[in-house]
C-alpha positions as CSV (number, residue, x, y, z in Angstrom):
1,M,-18.0,-4.5,20.6
2,A,-19.2,-4.2,24.2
3,S,-19.4,-0.6,25.2
4,R,-17.5,0.7,28.2
5,R,-18.1,3.8,30.2
6,T,-15.3,6.0,29.0
7,A,-14.0,9.2,30.6
8,Y,-12.4,11.8,28.3
9,V,-10.2,14.5,29.8
10,W,-8.9,17.5,27.9
11,D,-8.4,21.2,28.4
12,E,-8.0,24.1,26.0
13,L,-5.0,25.4,28.0
14,C,-3.0,22.3,26.9
15,F,-3.5,23.3,23.3
16,W,-2.1,26.7,24.1
17,H,1.2,25.3,25.4
18,D,4.0,27.1,23.4
19,P,7.5,25.6,23.1
20,G,8.7,28.7,21.2
21,N,9.9,29.6,17.8
22,Y,11.8,26.7,16.4
23,A,12.8,25.2,13.0
24,L,10.8,22.0,13.6
25,M,12.8,21.0,16.8
26,A,16.0,22.9,16.2
27,K,16.7,26.3,17.7
28,P,17.1,28.8,14.9
29,G,20.5,30.5,14.6
30,G,23.7,30.2,12.7
31,Y,22.8,28.4,9.5
32,I,19.4,27.2,10.8
33,E,16.8,29.5,9.3
34,P,13.8,30.2,11.5
35,Y,10.8,28.2,10.5
36,G,8.3,29.6,13.0
37,R,6.9,26.6,14.7
38,H,8.1,23.8,17.0
39,I,7.2,20.3,15.8
40,E,5.4,19.6,19.1
41,N,2.6,22.0,18.3
42,P,-1.2,21.6,19.0
43,D,-2.3,20.7,15.5
44,P,-2.3,16.9,15.7
45,K,-4.1,16.8,19.1
46,R,-6.5,19.6,18.3
47,R,-7.5,18.0,15.0
48,M,-7.9,14.6,16.8
49,H,-10.2,16.3,19.3
50,Q,-12.2,17.9,16.4
51,L,-12.5,14.5,14.7
52,L,-13.9,12.9,17.9
53,L,-16.5,15.7,18.0
54,R,-17.3,15.6,14.2
55,S,-17.6,11.8,14.2
56,G,-20.0,11.8,17.2
57,L,-17.7,9.6,19.3
58,L,-17.2,12.3,21.8
59,S,-20.9,12.3,22.7
60,E,-20.5,8.7,23.9
61,F,-17.9,9.8,26.5
62,T,-18.2,11.3,30.0
63,V,-16.2,14.5,29.5
64,V,-14.3,15.2,32.7
65,T,-12.9,18.6,33.6
66,A,-9.1,18.7,33.8
67,R,-7.5,20.2,36.9
68,D,-4.1,21.4,37.9
69,A,-1.7,18.9,39.5
70,T,-0.5,20.2,42.9
71,V,3.2,20.6,43.7
72,D,2.9,17.8,46.3
73,E,1.4,15.5,43.6
74,L,4.3,16.4,41.2
75,A,6.8,15.8,44.0
76,S,5.6,12.2,44.4
77,L,8.0,11.5,41.5
78,H,9.8,14.7,40.6
79,T,12.3,16.5,42.8
80,R,11.1,19.8,44.3
81,E,14.2,21.5,42.9
82,Y,13.1,20.6,39.4
83,I,9.5,21.6,40.0
84,A,10.7,25.0,41.2
85,R,12.9,25.3,38.2
86,V,10.0,24.8,35.8
87,Q,8.0,27.5,37.5
88,Q,10.9,29.9,37.6
89,T,11.8,29.3,34.0
90,A,8.3,30.1,32.9
91,Q,8.1,33.2,35.0
92,A,11.3,34.4,33.5
93,G,9.8,34.1,30.0
94,G,10.9,30.6,29.1
95,G,13.9,28.5,28.4
96,E,15.2,24.9,28.3
97,L,14.2,22.4,31.1
98,G,16.6,19.7,30.0
99,V,17.4,18.0,26.7
100,G,15.0,19.3,24.1
101,A,12.3,20.4,26.5
102,P,11.7,24.1,25.9
103,I,8.9,26.2,27.4
104,T,7.8,29.8,27.2
105,S,5.9,31.9,29.7
106,N,2.8,29.7,29.8
107,G,4.7,26.5,30.2
108,W,4.1,26.2,33.9
109,D,0.4,26.6,33.7
110,A,0.1,24.2,30.7
111,A,2.2,21.6,32.3
112,L,0.3,21.7,35.6
113,R,-3.0,21.3,33.7
114,S,-1.5,18.5,31.5
115,A,-0.4,16.4,34.5
116,G,-3.6,17.2,36.3
117,A,-5.6,15.9,33.3
118,A,-4.0,12.5,33.8
119,L,-4.7,12.6,37.5
120,A,-8.4,13.6,36.9
121,A,-8.7,10.7,34.5
122,T,-7.3,8.3,37.1
123,D,-9.8,9.6,39.7
124,A,-12.7,9.1,37.2
125,I,-11.8,5.4,36.9
126,F,-11.3,4.7,40.6
127,S,-14.2,6.7,41.8
128,G,-16.5,4.6,39.7
129,A,-17.4,7.3,37.2
130,A,-15.9,5.4,34.3
131,D,-14.4,2.0,33.5
132,V,-11.7,3.3,31.2
133,A,-10.3,6.8,30.5
134,Y,-8.4,8.8,27.9
135,A,-6.4,11.9,28.9
136,L,-5.6,14.3,26.0
137,T,-2.5,15.7,27.6
138,R,-0.1,18.4,26.3
139,P,2.8,18.9,26.9
140,P,3.6,15.2,26.8
141,G,5.3,13.5,29.6
142,H,7.0,10.1,29.1
143,H,10.5,11.5,28.6
144,A,10.4,13.7,31.7
145,E,12.7,12.3,34.4
146,P,12.5,13.1,38.1
147,H,15.0,15.9,37.9
148,R,14.7,17.2,34.3
149,G,12.6,17.6,31.3
150,M,13.4,15.9,28.0
151,G,12.1,15.4,24.5
152,F,9.3,18.0,24.7
153,C,8.1,16.6,28.0
154,V,7.8,18.6,31.3
155,F,6.2,16.4,33.9
156,A,5.8,12.6,33.7
157,N,2.0,12.6,33.2
158,A,1.5,8.9,32.8
159,A,3.9,7.9,35.6
160,L,2.2,10.5,37.9
161,A,-1.2,8.9,37.1
162,M,0.2,5.5,38.2
163,Q,1.7,7.0,41.3
164,H,-1.6,8.8,42.1
165,A,-3.4,5.4,41.8
166,I,-0.9,3.9,44.3
167,D,-1.0,6.8,46.8
168,R,-4.7,7.7,46.7
169,W,-6.5,4.5,45.6
170,G,-4.3,1.8,47.1
171,V,-3.1,0.1,44.0
172,R,-0.5,-2.5,44.9
173,R,0.6,-3.6,41.4
174,G,0.5,-1.4,38.3
175,A,1.7,-1.8,34.8
176,V,2.7,0.9,32.2
177,V,2.7,-0.2,28.6
178,D,4.2,2.5,26.4
179,W,3.8,2.2,22.7
180,D,5.1,5.7,21.7
181,V,7.7,5.3,19.0
182,H,10.4,6.5,21.4
183,F,11.7,4.9,24.5
184,G,9.9,6.1,27.6
185,N,13.0,6.9,29.6
186,G,11.1,9.1,32.0
187,T,8.8,6.4,33.1
188,Y,11.8,4.0,33.4
189,A,13.6,6.5,35.6
190,C,10.6,6.9,37.8
191,F,10.1,3.2,38.5
192,A,13.4,1.5,37.8
193,D,14.1,0.6,41.4
194,R,10.6,-0.5,42.3
195,S,8.8,-3.9,42.0
196,D,5.3,-2.5,42.3
197,V,5.2,-1.1,38.8
198,L,6.0,-3.1,35.7
199,A,7.3,-0.6,33.2
200,I,7.1,-1.8,29.6
201,S,8.2,0.2,26.5
202,I,8.0,-1.0,22.9
203,H,9.8,1.5,20.7
204,Q,11.9,2.0,17.6
205,Q,15.5,1.2,18.5
206,A,17.7,4.3,18.7
207,G,14.7,6.4,17.7
208,Y,15.7,9.0,20.3
209,V,19.4,9.2,20.4
210,Q,19.7,11.0,23.7
211,V,18.5,7.9,25.5
212,S,19.0,4.1,25.1
213,G,16.1,1.7,25.8
214,E,17.9,-1.5,25.1
215,A,16.5,-4.8,26.3
216,D,19.2,-5.2,29.0
217,E,17.9,-2.1,30.8
218,I,15.8,-4.1,33.3
219,G,15.8,-1.8,36.3
220,S,17.9,-1.8,39.5
221,G,17.8,-2.7,43.1
222,D,14.4,-3.9,44.2
223,G,13.1,-3.2,40.7
224,L,15.6,-5.4,38.9
225,G,13.6,-7.3,36.3
226,Y,10.5,-5.1,36.5
227,S,11.4,-2.9,33.5
228,M,11.0,-4.4,30.1
229,N,12.3,-2.6,27.0
230,I,11.5,-3.9,23.5
231,P,13.5,-2.1,20.9
232,L,12.3,-2.9,17.4
233,P,14.2,-2.1,14.2
234,A,13.2,0.9,12.1
235,G,10.7,-0.1,9.5
236,S,8.7,-2.5,11.7
237,G,5.0,-2.8,10.9
238,F,1.9,-4.4,12.4
239,G,3.4,-7.9,12.1
240,A,6.4,-7.1,14.3
241,Y,4.3,-5.3,16.9
242,K,1.7,-8.1,17.0
243,E,4.4,-10.7,17.5
244,A,5.9,-8.6,20.3
245,F,2.6,-8.1,22.1
246,E,1.7,-11.7,21.9
247,R,5.0,-13.3,22.8
248,L,6.5,-10.6,25.1
249,I,4.1,-8.1,26.5
250,G,1.1,-10.4,27.0
251,P,2.9,-13.0,29.0
252,A,4.6,-10.4,31.2
253,L,1.3,-8.8,32.0
254,E,-0.3,-12.2,32.7
255,A,2.4,-13.1,35.1
256,F,2.4,-9.7,36.8
257,R,-1.4,-9.4,37.1
258,P,-1.6,-5.6,37.4
259,E,-4.5,-4.0,39.2
260,F,-4.2,-0.9,37.0
261,I,-2.8,-0.4,33.5
262,V,-1.6,3.0,32.1
263,V,-0.7,3.3,28.4
264,P,1.4,6.3,27.3
265,S,-0.3,6.4,23.9
266,G,1.9,8.0,21.3
267,Y,1.0,7.8,17.7
268,D,4.4,8.5,16.2
269,A,4.9,4.8,15.4
270,G,2.3,5.5,12.8
271,R,3.1,5.7,9.1
272,F,3.8,9.2,7.9
273,D,5.2,10.5,11.2
274,P,8.1,12.8,10.8
275,L,9.9,11.6,14.0
276,G,9.4,7.9,13.6
277,R,10.2,5.3,11.0
278,M,7.6,2.7,11.8
279,L,4.6,1.6,9.7
280,L,1.6,1.3,12.0
281,D,-1.9,2.4,10.9
282,D,-5.3,2.5,12.4
283,V,-5.7,-1.3,12.2
284,A,-2.6,-1.7,14.4
285,F,-3.5,0.9,17.0
286,R,-7.0,-0.6,17.2
287,W,-5.6,-4.1,17.7
288,M,-3.1,-3.0,20.4
289,T,-5.8,-1.3,22.3
290,D,-8.1,-4.4,22.1
291,F,-5.2,-6.5,23.4
292,I,-4.6,-4.3,26.4
293,V,-8.4,-3.9,27.1
294,D,-8.7,-7.7,27.2
295,I,-5.9,-8.0,29.8
296,A,-7.3,-5.1,31.8
297,Q,-10.7,-6.8,31.9
298,R,-9.3,-10.0,33.2
299,H,-6.8,-8.7,35.7
300,A,-7.5,-5.1,36.5
301,N,-11.3,-4.9,36.8
302,S,-11.1,-3.1,33.4
303,R,-9.2,-0.2,35.0
304,L,-7.3,1.2,32.0
305,L,-6.0,4.7,31.3
306,L,-4.5,5.9,28.0
307,V,-2.5,9.1,28.3
308,H,-1.7,10.9,25.0
309,E,2.0,11.3,24.2
310,G,3.7,11.9,20.8
311,G,2.5,11.9,17.2
312,Y,3.4,14.7,14.9
313,C,1.6,14.2,11.6
314,P,-1.4,16.4,12.0
315,V,-3.4,14.7,9.2
316,S,-3.0,11.0,10.2
317,V,-2.8,11.3,14.0
318,P,-6.6,12.1,14.3
319,F,-7.5,8.8,12.6
320,W,-5.0,6.7,14.7
321,G,-6.5,8.3,17.8
322,L,-10.1,7.8,16.7
323,A,-9.4,4.1,16.1
324,T,-7.8,3.8,19.5
325,L,-10.7,5.5,21.2
326,E,-13.3,3.4,19.3
327,S,-11.5,0.3,20.6
328,L,-11.1,1.7,24.1
329,S,-14.7,2.7,24.5
330,G,-16.4,-0.1,22.5
331,H,-18.3,2.5,20.4
332,Q,-18.0,2.4,16.6
333,T,-18.4,5.4,14.3
334,D,-19.0,5.4,10.6
335,V,-15.7,7.0,9.9
336,T,-13.5,5.2,7.4
337,C,-9.8,5.8,7.8
338,P,-8.3,7.2,4.6
339,F,-4.9,5.9,5.4
340,T,-5.7,2.2,6.1
341,L,-3.1,0.2,4.3
342,M,-3.5,-3.3,2.8
343,P,-1.3,-5.7,4.7
344,D,-1.3,-8.2,1.8
345,K,0.1,-5.5,-0.5
346,V,2.6,-3.7,1.7
347,R,5.4,-6.1,2.6
348,G,6.8,-4.0,5.4
349,L,3.6,-4.4,7.4
350,Q,4.1,-8.2,7.7
351,L,6.4,-9.9,10.2
352,Q,9.8,-10.2,8.7
353,P,12.2,-13.1,9.4
354,D,14.7,-10.9,11.2
355,Q,12.0,-9.4,13.3
356,R,10.7,-12.9,14.2
357,R,14.2,-13.9,15.3
358,L,14.6,-10.8,17.4
359,V,11.4,-11.3,19.2
360,S,12.3,-14.9,19.8
361,E,15.6,-13.9,21.3
362,L,13.9,-11.3,23.5
363,D,11.4,-13.9,24.6
364,T,14.2,-16.1,25.9
365,W,15.9,-13.2,27.5
366,F,12.8,-11.9,29.4
367,Q,11.7,-15.4,30.5
368,D,15.1,-15.7,32.1
369,V,14.9,-12.3,33.7
370,R,11.5,-13.2,35.3
371,Q,12.8,-16.5,36.6
372,R,15.8,-14.9,38.1
373,H,14.4,-11.7,39.5
374,W,10.6,-11.9,40.1
375,A,9.6,-13.0,43.5
């Protein structure tokens, strides 16, 4: 693999983000016995960071200091009323910011730093300090809409990074490719009426019941046709994802020719995740990263940013992340993933006939969308 200058942005404060005392993701009370910890806790990301350090991969990166996002930067996509509510809620000791987005007293500080990490990573790429970058953000962001938080997310970190590239660095066409297991409704809401950002989300169908993410959600107004949702059935493995990338995502990116690509990189489509029902492993995450790296090299001058999103199995996520960062950076470690599955032995990992038919139908649908709506 050819090595690439890779910026890595993280901050201890993000690990300290505290959603509060929950029973996994349910508020204790009534018949729900307190469990003591929210499912969106620092363990998966902290353990991933430690594996990067232990494997030696982190020494190959340029570690960039995270910073706080400013209110004006947040207001490029979020309403000022919502931004003020986040700050006031934290100062009051905590509370809900929307649907399933709780914070406590440190939520404002952690969310500013998390969004700022994505912005700092963007600056590292466009200033020439790095070719590609990874932002280890927490709290996550791809469910956060302009006016509310959702699904553990406070501010739309990845979308803000794209907007920052447009505002500060003059990007004219950007693409977001979200492979978190849940529909990136926040990113969709940020860019649905715009044609300068192609927003793609590949996710488990109905994996997050508060939002939709069906294929017929293709944006609105000037953005009609520039949003692309690929809902795959539960139980999909590498075969289904590979088919979707090659037949749907790749052609869309090739036609759009983005100058910058941002990937909301969730690992909850990985096998063992408690909030997803997909079957990906390190081989799949490595392949998907290679696929996007290749397109970024040909169309975006290699400008590619991965922003960490979901992933809730603290044991497997570090290995999914290590594989992704090995692929992103072009540096290989001697770590052998203990969870690598054998595609020839696990039937669910292979492309199934119903999955092939679905992707074929979506291919026809999206080709028609592009013909009708793309200038």
